[in-house]
C-alpha positions in Angstrom: 53.6 95.4 116.7 56.8 97.3 117.6 60.1 97.1 115.8 61.7 94.5 118.1 58.7 92.2 117.8 58.7 92.7 114.0 62.4 91.7 113.7 61.9 88.8 116.0 59.2 87.6 113.7 61.5 88.1 110.7 64.5 86.2 112.1 62.2 83.3 113.3 60.7 83.1 109.8 64.1 83.1 108.1 65.4 80.5 110.6 62.5 78.2 109.9 62.8 78.6 106.2 66.5 77.8 106.3 65.8 74.7 108.4 63.2 73.6 106.0 65.5 74.0 102.9 68.3 72.1 104.6 66.2 69.4 106.2 67.8 66.0 106.0 71.2 67.5 105.1 74.3 68.1 107.2 73.5 71.8 107.0 70.2 71.5 108.7 70.0 74.0 111.5 67.5 76.5 113.1 69.4 79.6 113.9 66.8 81.2 116.1 66.1 78.1 118.3 69.8 77.1 118.6 71.4 80.5 119.0 69.6 83.8 118.6 67.1 83.4 121.4 69.9 82.8 123.9 71.9 85.8 122.6 68.8 87.9 122.9 68.1 86.8 126.5 71.7 87.5 127.6 71.7 90.8 125.8 68.6 92.0 127.6 70.1 91.0 131.0 73.4 92.8 130.2 71.5 96.0 129.6 70.3 96.1 133.2 71.8 99.1 135.1 73.6 100.4 132.0 73.1 103.7 130.2 72.5 102.2 126.7 70.0 102.2 124.0 68.2 98.9 124.9 66.3 98.8 121.7 69.4 99.0 119.6 70.9 96.2 121.6 67.8 94.0 121.3 67.7 94.5 117.5 71.4 93.8 117.2 71.0 90.6 119.1 68.1 89.4 117.0 69.8 90.3 113.7 73.5 89.8 114.3 73.7 86.5 112.4 70.9 87.1 109.9 73.1 86.5 106.9 73.5 82.9 108.1 69.9 82.2 107.2 70.6 82.9 103.5 71.5 79.6 102.0 73.5 81.5 99.3 75.8 83.3 101.8 78.7 81.7 103.5 79.6 82.0 107.1 82.9 83.7 106.5 81.6 87.2 105.9 78.3 86.9 107.9 79.0 90.0 110.1 79.6 92.2 107.1 76.7 90.8 105.1 74.4 90.8 108.2 75.2 94.5 108.9 73.9 95.3 105.4 70.8 93.1 105.5 69.9 94.4 108.9 70.3 98.1 107.9 68.1 97.6 104.8 65.4 95.7 106.7 65.2 98.4 109.4 65.2 101.3 106.9 62.3 99.6 105.0 60.4 99.6 108.3 61.0 103.4 108.7 63.3 103.0 111.6 65.4 106.1 112.3 68.5 106.2 110.1 70.8 107.0 113.0 69.6 104.0 114.9 69.8 101.7 111.7 73.4 102.8 111.6 74.1 101.9 115.2 72.5 98.4 114.8 74.5 97.9 111.6 77.7 98.9 113.4 77.0 96.5 116.3 76.5 93.7 113.9 79.5 94.4 111.8 81.8 94.8 114.8 80.7 91.7 116.7 83.2 89.8 114.5 86.5 89.4 116.5 88.4 90.7 113.4 86.8 94.1 114.1 87.5 94.4 117.7 89.5 97.6 117.4 86.5 99.3 115.7 84.2 99.0 118.7 83.4 102.2 120.4 80.1 101.8 122.1 78.7 99.8 125.1 75.9 98.5 122.9 78.6 96.8 120.7 80.3 95.3 123.7 77.0 93.9 125.1 76.4 92.2 121.8 79.9 90.7 121.9 79.4 89.6 125.5 75.9 88.1 124.9 77.1 86.2 121.8 80.1 84.9 123.6 78.2 83.8 126.7 75.6 82.0 124.5 78.4 79.8 123.0 79.2 78.5 126.4 75.7 77.1 126.5 75.9 75.8 122.9 78.8 73.4 123.1 76.9 70.5 121.4 75.9 72.8 118.5 79.4 74.0 117.9 80.8 70.5 118.1 78.1 69.3 115.6 79.1 72.2 113.2 82.7 71.1 113.3 82.1 67.4 113.1 79.1 67.1 110.8 79.2 70.3 108.6 83.0 70.8 108.4 83.6 67.1 108.7 86.4 67.4 111.2 87.6 64.4 113.2 86.5 64.0 116.9 89.8 65.4 118.1 89.7 68.3 115.6 86.2 69.0 116.5 87.1 69.3 120.2 89.9 71.6 119.3 87.6 73.6 117.1 85.2 74.1 120.1 88.0 75.0 122.4 89.5 77.5 120.0 86.1 79.1 119.6 85.4 79.2 123.3 88.8 80.6 124.0 88.3 83.4 121.5 84.9 84.2 123.0 86.4 84.2 126.6 89.2 86.6 125.6 86.6 89.1 124.2 84.4 89.2 127.3 84.5 92.0 129.8 86.5 91.2 133.0 83.5 90.9 135.3 81.9 88.3 133.0 85.2 86.4 132.7 85.3 85.9 136.5 81.7 84.6 136.5 82.4 82.0 133.8 86.0 81.2 134.6 85.4 77.7 136.1 83.3 76.6 133.2 85.8 78.0 130.8 88.6 75.9 132.5 86.6 72.7 132.3 85.9 73.2 128.6 89.5 74.0 127.8 90.7 70.9 129.8 88.3 68.5 128.1 89.9 65.7 126.1 86.8 63.8 125.0 83.4 64.7 123.5 81.7 63.5 126.8 84.1 65.6 129.0 83.3 68.6 126.7 79.5 68.2 126.9 79.6 67.6 130.7 81.8 70.7 131.2 79.0 72.9 129.9 76.5 71.8 132.5 78.6 71.5 135.6 
């Protein structure tokens, strides 16, 4: 089994464990099924025709939110915590140290707070893949706001729109043009139904 398959197995196991531990609570969630697999698929597609280390991108996509599968770690510092967890995991597998550092850097800098520290195409691909996946996960983001953070319907809609807007602003220009119509529909939605319909139009 290669390193990408090993890390996919690891994130699936951690996601399933987290879902099992939170079953029946407002925190119940399967990170791999709801998010990671979509980020991974986008990341692979975005590597096409680019001179990048595809393996680093794949590993970064699989592990970028790994800290969120630890019930004892909050969401707030998930990029920082995830970069450490991923580095340690990969080092234990004997993965080259320089590549461990690249994956760790991609994960750390996928946070919008670290935008100015991004220096590689691999980092931007992860940001783009993560952002694009959120356009397909409107229901999950709304549910996070409404059920986990216990925001009102209006506040939850605003939460979704703020997150989508932040993601849109970080996309590369060619991807912005591809997703512009969907972005406008989401930003103009005034009800939950309009928000959910905007995603699939």
